[in-house]
N, C-alpha and C positions, 0 to 999 in steps of 0.2 A: 674066403679072403681074410677074414678075421683070424682064422686058424693059423695061417702062415705068419701073421703078425704076432700071434702069441708065441710061436716058435722063435721068431726073431727076438722077442722080449726075453725069453728064457736063455737064449745064447748070450745076449748082451749082459744079462744079469750074472751069468756064470763067469763071463770074461771080467766083469767089474769085480766080482768077489775074488777071483784068482789074482787079478792085478793088485787089489788092495792087500791081499795076504803077502804078496811078493814085494810090496812097498812102492809100486808104481802108482802114485797118487793121481797124477794127471790122467793117465789112461783109465784108471778106475772111475774117476769123476766123469770123464767124457762118456764112458760106456754106460754109467748109471743114468746120465741125462738122456742118452739115446734110448735106453731101455724104458725110461719113464714116458718118453714121447711115443714109442711103439706101443706101450701098454694102453695109453690114453686113446690112441688112434684105433686100436683093436676093440676097446670097449665101446667107443662111439660107433664103429661099424657094426658091432654085434647088436647094439641097441637099435640102430636103424634097420638092420636086417630083420630083427624081431618085430618091429613095428610094421614094416612094409612087407 
């Protein structure tokens, strides 16, 4: 489950990077925020899976 969230994080980070390079600041910021949320969720799930 955490692996799929990491792939979502990577896709959103790439979208944010490309949007920032093209000048779409709103899309880049939104994608970066969603990428941060996906990364935090993936790390939390990974730690919980490791503990249990």
